[in-house]
C-alpha positions as CSV (number, residue, x, y, z in Angstrom):
1,M,-13.9,-36.4,36.0
2,N,-10.7,-34.7,37.3
3,R,-9.1,-30.9,37.1
4,D,-6.9,-32.4,34.7
5,T,-9.0,-34.6,33.2
6,L,-11.2,-31.3,31.9
7,A,-8.3,-29.2,31.1
8,R,-6.8,-31.4,28.7
9,I,-10.2,-32.0,26.9
10,H,-10.9,-28.2,26.6
11,R,-7.2,-28.0,25.1
12,V,-7.9,-30.4,22.6
13,R,-12.0,-28.4,21.6
14,T,-10.1,-25.2,21.5
15,M,-7.2,-26.3,18.5
16,Q,-9.9,-28.3,17.4
17,L,-12.4,-25.5,16.9
18,T,-9.6,-23.2,15.4
19,L,-8.6,-25.7,12.7
20,A,-12.4,-25.6,11.9
21,R,-12.6,-21.6,12.0
22,A,-9.9,-21.9,9.9
23,E,-11.5,-24.3,7.6
24,E,-14.2,-22.5,7.7
25,A,-12.3,-19.3,6.6
26,R,-10.0,-20.7,4.0
27,Q,-13.4,-22.3,2.2
28,R,-14.7,-18.5,2.1
29,A,-11.6,-17.8,0.5
30,A,-12.0,-20.2,-2.3
31,L,-15.7,-19.7,-2.4
32,E,-14.4,-15.9,-3.5
33,D,-12.5,-16.8,-5.6
34,Q,-14.4,-19.0,-7.7
35,Q,-17.0,-16.1,-7.5
36,A,-14.6,-13.2,-8.3
37,L,-14.1,-16.3,-11.6
38,T,-17.9,-16.6,-13.0
39,R,-17.6,-12.5,-12.8
40,R,-14.7,-11.9,-15.0
41,I,-15.8,-14.7,-17.4
42,A,-19.2,-12.7,-16.9
43,G,-17.4,-9.6,-18.5
44,L,-15.7,-11.4,-20.7
45,V,-19.0,-12.6,-22.3
46,D,-20.3,-9.4,-22.6
47,A,-17.4,-7.8,-24.4
48,V,-17.4,-10.3,-26.6
49,A,-21.0,-9.9,-28.2
50,P,-21.3,-9.5,-31.5
51,T,-22.0,-6.4,-32.3
52,E,-22.7,-3.8,-35.9
53,A,-19.8,-3.5,-36.3
54,L,-19.1,-6.7,-37.1
55,H,-19.3,-7.2,-41.3
56,D,-16.9,-9.6,-42.0
57,S,-17.7,-14.0,-41.6
58,A,-14.4,-15.0,-40.2
59,H,-14.6,-12.4,-38.1
60,F,-17.5,-12.7,-36.6
61,A,-17.8,-17.0,-36.8
62,A,-14.1,-16.2,-34.0
63,V,-16.8,-14.2,-32.1
64,A,-19.5,-16.5,-31.8
65,H,-16.9,-19.5,-31.3
66,Y,-15.4,-17.9,-28.9
67,R,-18.5,-16.6,-26.7
68,E,-19.9,-20.4,-26.9
69,R,-16.2,-20.8,-25.2
70,L,-16.8,-18.6,-22.5
71,H,-20.3,-19.9,-22.2
72,Q,-18.8,-23.4,-21.0
73,S,-16.3,-21.7,-19.3
74,A,-19.6,-19.6,-17.2
75,A,-21.7,-23.2,-16.3
76,A,-18.6,-24.7,-15.4
77,A,-17.8,-21.9,-13.6
78,A,-20.8,-22.0,-11.7
79,Q,-20.5,-25.3,-10.8
80,R,-17.7,-25.2,-8.6
81,V,-19.3,-22.1,-7.4
82,T,-22.1,-24.2,-6.1
83,Q,-19.3,-26.8,-4.9
84,A,-17.4,-23.9,-3.1
85,E,-20.7,-22.9,-1.1
86,A,-21.6,-26.4,-0.5
87,R,-18.1,-26.2,0.9
88,A,-18.5,-23.5,2.9
89,A,-21.5,-24.3,4.2
90,A,-19.9,-27.6,5.0
91,A,-16.9,-26.3,7.3
92,T,-19.5,-22.9,8.6
93,A,-21.5,-26.2,10.7
94,A,-17.9,-27.8,11.3
95,S,-17.3,-24.5,12.7
96,Q,-20.4,-24.7,14.4
97,D,-20.1,-28.0,15.6
98,A,-16.7,-27.6,17.1
99,K,-17.8,-23.9,18.8
100,R,-20.6,-26.2,21.1
101,D,-18.1,-28.9,21.7
102,Q,-16.1,-26.5,23.1
103,S,-18.3,-24.6,25.4
104,A,-19.8,-27.6,26.6
105,V,-16.3,-29.0,27.4
106,E,-16.3,-25.3,29.3
107,K,-19.9,-26.0,31.0
108,L,-18.3,-29.6,32.2
109,I,-15.0,-27.2,33.2
110,D,-17.5,-24.1,35.2
111,R,-19.4,-26.8,36.8
112,A,-16.5,-29.0,38.5
113,R,-15.0,-25.5,39.5
114,I,-18.1,-24.7,41.5
115,E,-18.3,-27.8,42.8
116,A,-15.8,-27.8,44.2
117,D,-16.3,-24.6,45.4
118,R,-19.4,-26.1,47.7
119,Q,-17.1,-28.9,48.2
120,A,-14.6,-26.4,50.0
121,M,-16.7,-24.8,51.4
122,R,-19.0,-28.1,52.9
123,A,-15.4,-29.1,55.0
124,L,-15.0,-24.9,56.3
125,E,-18.8,-25.6,57.8
126,D,-17.7,-28.6,59.0
127,A,-14.2,-27.6,60.9
128,P,-14.2,-28.0,64.3
129,V,-13.8,-24.0,65.4
130,F,-10.7,-22.4,66.1
131,R,-10.7,-19.4,67.8
132,A,-7.0,-17.7,68.3
133,G,-5.7,-18.2,71.7
134,L,-8.5,-20.2,73.5
135,L,-6.0,-22.7,74.9
136,A,-4.0,-20.4,76.2
137,K,-7.3,-19.2,78.1
138,R,-7.8,-22.3,79.9
139,H,-9.9,-22.3,83.3
140,D,-10.4,-24.7,84.5
141,P,-11.2,-25.5,88.2
142,C,-8.3,-24.4,90.8
């Protein structure tokens, strides 16, 4: 491949890597948000735990109903955390793939540069020897 093609591919791969890393950061942030929500729900569940001070049956029933709803929300939040973890893992894998692709292109660029350097060295080795002033010092037999 020529140099311009490799440079263009490298720009594309670098952009893909940047986008993959941004997506990974978004997915990690979403995972942290879901985990924070799960922690908040767990705190609410603990806050509405039945106590001995509950003597009113209506109040006790309301707390039980609210606690049941919180358990349902906690189960849904746990499911969302699992899904967010899977999306974050997929985004991490995509970032790793993009980095691997970019590294491969960088290796190709390095190989092309090394080969160009080798060709330039061979051209210098094969070039005729020219010493400055050689033509001025011609000593023909007179």
